Structures are given as C-alpha cells and as structure tokens.
C-alpha positions as CSV (number, residue, x, y, z in Angstrom):
1,M,3.5,59.5,14.9
2,A,4.7,57.1,17.6
3,A,0.6,55.5,18.4
4,E,1.1,54.9,14.1
5,T,4.0,52.9,14.4
6,N,2.7,51.3,17.4
7,A,-0.3,49.8,15.7
8,S,1.4,48.8,13.1
9,S,4.1,47.0,14.8
10,S,1.6,45.4,16.6
11,S,-0.6,44.9,13.7
12,G,2.6,43.1,12.4
13,T,3.0,41.3,15.1
14,A,-0.2,39.6,15.2
15,A,0.4,38.6,12.0
16,V,3.1,37.2,12.0
17,I,1.5,35.4,15.1
18,E,-1.3,34.2,13.0
19,L,1.0,32.9,10.1
20,A,2.7,30.7,12.7
21,L,-0.3,29.3,14.0
22,S,-1.8,28.7,10.9
23,G,1.9,27.3,10.4
24,A,1.7,24.9,13.2
25,V,-2.0,23.6,12.1
26,A,-0.7,22.4,9.0
27,L,2.4,20.9,10.0
28,V,0.0,18.5,13.0
29,L,-3.0,17.8,10.5
30,S,-0.1,17.3,7.0
31,L,1.9,14.5,10.2
32,L,-1.0,13.3,11.4
33,I,-1.9,12.1,8.0
34,N,1.0,11.2,6.6
35,W,1.8,9.0,10.0
36,L,-1.9,7.5,9.2
37,I,-1.0,7.2,5.3
38,V,3.0,5.7,6.3
39,F,1.3,2.7,9.5
40,G,-1.4,1.4,6.6
41,A,1.5,1.3,3.6
42,N,3.5,-0.8,7.0
43,T,0.6,-2.9,7.9
44,G,-0.1,-3.3,4.5
45,G,3.0,-4.9,3.5
46,I,3.9,-2.3,1.0
47,A,7.7,-1.2,0.4
48,P,8.9,-2.1,4.3
49,E,12.5,-1.3,3.3
50,L,11.9,1.5,1.5
51,M,13.6,3.9,3.6
52,A,11.4,7.0,2.4
53,L,8.1,5.2,3.4
54,N,9.0,5.2,6.9
55,Y,8.0,7.4,10.2
56,G,11.3,9.8,10.4
57,P,12.1,10.3,7.0
58,V,8.0,10.9,6.6
59,S,8.4,13.3,9.7
60,L,11.2,15.7,8.1
61,F,10.5,15.7,4.6
62,T,7.0,16.9,5.7
63,T,8.1,19.6,8.4
64,L,10.1,20.9,5.7
65,G,7.7,21.7,3.6
66,V,5.1,23.0,5.9
67,V,7.8,25.6,7.3
68,G,8.4,26.5,3.3
69,A,4.9,26.6,2.7
70,T,4.7,28.6,5.2
71,V,7.7,31.5,5.0
72,T,6.9,31.3,1.1
73,Y,3.0,32.2,2.0
74,G,4.3,34.7,5.0
75,V,6.9,36.9,2.2
76,L,4.0,36.4,-0.9
77,T,1.2,38.3,2.1
78,R,4.2,41.3,1.5
79,V,4.6,40.6,-2.2
80,A,1.5,40.0,-3.4
81,A,-1.8,42.2,-4.4
82,N,-3.6,39.3,-4.5
83,P,-1.5,36.2,-2.0
84,D,-3.9,33.7,-1.9
85,R,-4.2,33.4,-5.5
86,L,-1.0,33.2,-5.9
87,F,0.1,30.6,-3.4
88,A,-2.1,28.4,-4.7
89,A,-0.5,28.7,-7.7
90,V,3.0,28.3,-6.5
91,A,1.8,25.2,-4.2
92,A,0.7,23.8,-7.6
93,I,3.7,23.9,-9.3
94,V,5.7,23.1,-6.2
95,L,3.4,20.4,-6.3
96,L,4.1,19.1,-9.6
97,L,7.1,19.3,-9.4
98,S,7.6,16.9,-6.0
99,L,5.9,14.1,-7.8
100,V,8.3,13.9,-10.4
101,P,11.0,11.7,-7.6
102,D,7.9,9.5,-7.0
103,F,8.1,7.4,-9.7
104,T,11.2,8.4,-11.5
105,V,13.4,7.6,-8.8
106,I,11.4,5.7,-6.3
107,P,10.8,2.7,-7.9
108,G,14.7,1.8,-8.8
109,E,15.4,2.3,-4.9
110,P,15.7,-0.7,-2.8
111,G,12.6,-1.9,-2.1
112,G,10.9,0.5,-3.6
113,S,7.9,0.7,-6.7
114,L,5.2,2.6,-8.6
115,V,2.6,1.5,-5.6
116,A,5.5,3.6,-2.9
117,G,6.2,6.5,-5.4
118,A,2.1,6.6,-5.9
119,I,2.0,6.6,-1.7
120,L,4.6,9.2,-1.1
121,G,3.2,11.0,-4.5
122,G,-0.4,11.0,-2.2
123,M,2.0,12.1,0.9
124,H,2.9,15.3,-1.1
125,V,-0.9,15.2,-2.4
126,T,-2.2,15.2,1.3
127,T,0.2,17.8,2.6
128,A,0.1,20.3,0.1
129,V,-3.6,20.4,0.0
130,V,-3.8,20.9,4.1
131,C,-0.8,23.8,3.8
132,V,-3.4,25.8,0.8
133,G,-6.1,25.5,3.0
134,A,-4.4,26.2,6.6
135,L,-2.2,29.0,5.2
136,T,-4.6,30.9,3.0
137,D,-7.6,32.9,3.6
138,L,-9.9,31.2,0.8
139,R,-11.4,29.0,4.2
140,K,-12.5,32.7,5.4
141,R,-14.8,33.5,2.1
142,R,-17.7,31.3,2.5
C-alpha cells in the first residue's frame, strides 16, 4: 500500500513539475512576443502616451494571464475527462472577453486609439495561442 501511495505521489509531483515547466515556457514566449510588439509600437510612434502599451503593464498583465491559464489548465486536468479540449474552449471564451476593453475602453484612454486597442488585442491573441500550445497535449498528438 505504501508503494502505491509513493508511486501516486511521485506521478502527481511529476505532473505538477511538468505543468510548471510548460507554464514557464508559455510565460517566456508570451513575454518575448509581447515585448517585441511593444517595441514595434513604440518605434512606430503608435500611442506613445498610452500607459497600457508600455513594458510594465504589458509584462504584468501577460504574467497574470499566463499564470491564470496555467492554474486553470492544472485544475481542468484533475476534473475534466478531456482537459485539452475544455481548456481550448475556456481560452477562446476568455480571449473574446479580454478583447472587449481593447475596443471599448482603450480608444477613450489618454493617447489611446482603435489601432492601439487592436495592438493590445493582438497581444491577447498571441498569448492565448502560446498558452494553448504550451500547456495542452495537443502538440504531442501529431
């Protein structure tokens, strides 16, 4: 019985470590992509006064989003029969909801515009794609 408990605990620990590593990969990739987008927007002079389109807020909200996605996927792996499919659906819904402020609030912010909102929305899309790709087993089924 103790051997079964140790094996179960060991596989559970390995799953948590794998999830954390996948989440770290998603975070690094998302941050790099979003920093490149911020660099391009700043270089192009797009909304230089818009606080939301600067490295600090982009880094903070990207990190919060990826950590949230990682925790969500971890929960779904424990409670859902098909966590990959459910996570992809949840990610799509959250992505659509996250785009609403980009096109309703950001244009009215100081220095904001529809273009700036679209750029921020693009960051949401890239982060969602990276998270689904890095966290789910969909990449392993080829």
